[in-house]
N, C-alpha and C positions, 0 to 999 in steps of 0.2 A: 504494500500500500504506500503510495506517495504521500509526502507530508510537506507542509510549508511552515516557515517560522518567520515572524517579524518581531523584532524587539523595539519597544517604544521606550526611549530613554527619558529619564527625569519625570516619571509619573508614578503614582502610588499603585499598589497591587490591584485594587478594584476600580481603576480608572475607566474600564470598558463601559460601565453603566452610566458614566457622567458625560454623555454626548452633548447635553444641553449646556455644559460648562466648558468642556475641553475639546479643542479641535482634534487632538490626537485620538480621543475616544470616538468622535464622529468618523474619522478616517478608519479606525479599527473596525467599527461596526459595518461600514460600507464594504471594507475588504472581506470581512467574514461573510456578509450577505452575498457578495459576488461569487465567492467560492462555493457557497451552498447552492446558488442558482445554477452554476456550472455543473456541479456534482449531480444535481437532480434533473439536468437537461431543461431547465426552465428559462434560460436566457440564450437564445440562439445567436444573438449578436455579440456575446461575450467572447473574448479570445479563448482558445483552447487551453486546458489545464497543462497538458504536456508541453514542455519546452517554452512555456510563457515566462515573462519576467516575474510573474506572481509566484512562480514555483521556487524561486531562489530565496535564500536567506536575505533578509533586509534589516536595516536599522533605521528607525524613524526618530528624528529629533536629535 
């Protein structure tokens, strides 16, 4: 099974649920939603999971 990892620097452990306050949380939620739509085939316009930039390790912030 393939996996993707993004590290968000300088945020607290539970930042993901703070999208109304933190831009990084909004980005994290959008990124997670994109991957779920791709995995379930619900976003035909999204780039493919394999070999896409979203598949590589990233550091945000």
